[in-house]
N, C-alpha and C positions, 0 to 999 in steps of 0.2 A: 506413492513416491517415497523413496528412502531419504530421510532427512539426516544427513551426517552432522555430527557435532551438535551445537545448539543446546548444550546441557542446561545452561541457565534458563533459556526460554522454555524448554520442555518442563523444567521444574516449576516455572511460574504457571504454565498451563495446568499441570497436575495439581498444584495447590488450589487454583481457582475452581477446577472441576470437583476436587474433594470438598471444598467449602460449599459449593452449590449442592452437592449431595446431602450436606448437613443442613441445608436450608438457608445459608447465607451466601448469596451469589455475589458476583462482582463483574465489572467491565475491564477488559484488557485491550489496550490500543497499541498496535504495532505501526512503526514507520521506518522508512529507510530508502536507500537508493533503488532505482529500477533494477530488477533482476536479483535483488539481495536475498530473496527467499520468503517473502511475507506470505504469498499464496501457499507455498509448500508447508509453512508452519500452520496455517489455518487448516489445511487438509490433514496434517498430522494430528491436530487437536480433535478434529471430527473423528478420525480413525481410532483414537484412543479413548473417546468418550463412551465407554461401555455403560449401557443402561440408561443412556440419555435419549430423549427425543431431540432431533437435530433439524433446525431450520436454517436456510442460507439464502443470501442474495448477493448481488454484485452490482456496483455502480458502473454505468457506462456513459460515455460522452453523448451518444445518440439518444439515450433515454433521460438524460439530465433535465431537459426542458419539460418533461411530462410529469405533472404532479402525481405523486403517490405511485409512480411506476416501480420504485424499489419495494415499497410496502406490498404492492400487489404480488410481486415475485416471492417475497418472504412468506406471506400468509396464504398463498395459493394452496399449499398442501392441506391446510386446516380451515379452509374457507367454509366448509360445512358446519363448523362449530360456531360461526358468527350468530346464527339465529338463536342460540341458547343464551346470548348476552342479554342484559337488561334492555328493554325496547329502545330507549334513546341512544344507547351505545351501539346497539346493533344497526340502527338506522344510519347513524353517522358513519360507521365503518363500511357498511354496504355502499353508501354514496361515495366514500373515498375510493373504493375499489371498483367504481363504475358499475355498480349493480342496482342503480336507480336511486332516486331521491334528490333533494336539493343540495346545493353546495354546503358541505358539512362544516361544523365548528371544529377547528384544529385541536382545541383542548379536549373536546369530547372524543375526537379520534384517538388522541394519545391515551386517554383513560380507557377507551374501548380496547385498544391494542394491548395495554398492560393487563387489563382484566382477562382478555383471551389468553395471553401468554401465561398469566398466573394460574388460570384454570388448567391449562395443559401441564404446567409444572407440578400440580398437585398429584397427577397420575404417575409421572416419573420426571426426574430432573430434566431441564431443558437447556440445550446449547444452541446459541444463535451465532453464526459467523457471517460477517459482512466484509467482502473484499472490495478494494478500490472505493472505499467509502467517500473519498474526495469527489467522486463523480455522481453520488446520489442526488436525486432531485431534492430541492430544498425542503418541501413538506415532509418527505420521508426522513431526511436527516434530522429535522426538528422533532419528529415523532420518536425516533430512536434515542435522541438526547434526553427526551422526557422519560423513556423507559430506562436508559442507562443510569439515571440518577436515583432510580427506585429499585433496581435489582438487588442491592445489598440485603433487603428483607425477604428475598424470594429465592427458591431453588433454581436460579437461572444464571448461567454463565454466558456473557456477551463478549465475543472476540471480534475486533475490527482491525482491518489494515487500511491505513489512510494515505498511502502514497509516499512521496519523497520528503515532505516537509513535516515538521513537528505539528501535531494537531492544535488548532486554535481553540480558545475557550468558546463554549457554545456549540461545538461540533457534535456529531452523532455519538461519540463516546465520552462526552463531557462528564468529568468526575471520575473516569476510570484511571487505572494505573497505566502509564505510558512506558513503552519499551522501544528504544531505538535499536533497530536490527543492523548490526555491523557485518563486516566480512568474516568469513570462516577462518579459523586457524589453519596452519599448513597441513596438519594431519587430516582434518575434515576435508580441506580443499583438494588434497591429493586423492582422497577417496571418491570425490565427485568426478574428478578427471578419469580415474580408473573405471568408474561405472560407465562413463560416457564413451570412453575410447579404450577398451581393454587391451588393444594391441599397441598403444602408443609407447614409444621408447622413453627412457628416463629423461633424455634431454628435452623432448617435446613436453613432458609433464613439467619439468622445471621452468620452461619458458612460459607455459600456461600459468603457473603459479605466480611468476613475476608479473605477467601482464594483467591478470584478472584481479589481483589484490583481494582475493577471498570472495569475489562475487560469484555465487553459484550458477547463475544463468550463463555468464561468460565462460566459466569453467566447463560447463556441460556442452557448450557449442564449439568445441574444437574444430578448426579447419583441418583439411588434409595435411598430413605431416610433411608433404613435399611442396606445399603451397607458399613457402617463404614465411615472412613474419606473421606471427599470430594476429588475426584480425578480430573484429567484434561480431559476435553471433547476431543473427537476424532479429531475435526477440529483444535483446538488449539494445540493438541499434534502433529499432522502432520506438522503444520506450524513451531512449535518450533524444531521438530526433523530435518526438512529440513535445518533450520539455523545452527544447531549444526553440521550436517554432512558435511557442506561446510568448516568447520574449519579444520586446521591441527591436526594431531593425538596428538601432545604435548599440543595444546590448549584445545582439548577435555579432555585430562587427567587433566589439571588444573581446568576446569569447574567441573569435577567429584569430585575432592578433595574439591572444594569450596562447592559443594552440600552436601558432606558427613559431613563437619565440620559445624554443624548447629548453632554455636554461632556467626559466622561472625567475628572470630578472624583472622585478616590479617596475623599476625606473625605465627600462627599455620598453616594456609593454605600455606604460603610461605615455611615453613620448610618441611611440608609433600610433597609439590609439588617438591621441590628441591631434596628430597630423591628419587623421581621418575624420575629425569632427566629433569624436566621442567625448561626452560631457561627464561631469561628476555623477549626474543622475543615473547614467548608464552603469557606471561603476557600482553604485549602490544597488541597482536593480540586479546586476550579475551576482553580487554577494548575497543578496536576499534570496536569490533563486536556489542557492545551495550548490550550484554547479561549480562556482569559482570561490576560492578562499585566498586570503592575503594575510601575511604575517611578517611584519618587519619589511625587509627588502625583497621578500620572496612572494611569488604569486603562482598559483597552480590550480588544478582541477581536483575536486574532492575525490572523484574516481578517475584514475588515469585513462581508463578506456573511453571515458566521455570525450577526452581531448581528441582521440582518433575520430570519433563520430563527428564532432564539431568541424574538424578539418576536412574530412572526406565528404561531408554533406554540403559544404559551402559551394555555391555556384561558381563557375570558372571565373567570372568577372571579379 
């Protein structure tokens, strides 16, 4: 996948990879709105990591309740190396990965994982990429946090994408450098549109740039040029809907009021929301979610396309 723009992020990746080659690795943690390009950046890092062994895993909501599911995916390509570890470490890691034995000690699993990764990295530098780390099962997240705090002394680069919220202390990339991934500039954004829709006319491209605010997924999912106002692509819609559905009912009501009041008048939104029973707690929940922001007398959505999703997804009642 061609990653347009992102010069700062690419330079950060190149620096971490260079330092890992020299034996001093680091962890880099990416966060930002749905569709903003975190996955594409991880893929770019893997594609440019010449001479590295690469291991990867991705958190999913379905696997989140399953202990060590993420670690199983990450270490599966090198599972044959486990038996070469010191016996207690090998036993603990085999048990964690469902290969027999009693319920393992988590500290020993962390040590075993670090030992295994360190041994791999002595042969050639190691790149680990973790996408959607916010959905990792808790034991895997804890194990990766253990590893992340120790890669500075190893030829290991650890890149993680953690979703829409800034990573909390103690997460899988704990101690790493945190990068917020924002929208593309107009030049890179136009390149994304041209890649996705080579035949789009200039007016369609301009409308896409205005609507998407630099979000690569939205830019790449242009509707038919005759379909009227630009809508939200299916991938971005699914991601935004999932975020909204996790919120409490009163918070979703507040978001809908804010989406319906298109002037961004905070007083009008407050009055209408209060008439529908929305409390201060819902306001704070909406602001914490990162979907809504308020400043002075103004209120609005952090990503304008999310406003469309909130409004369109609301039930008729």
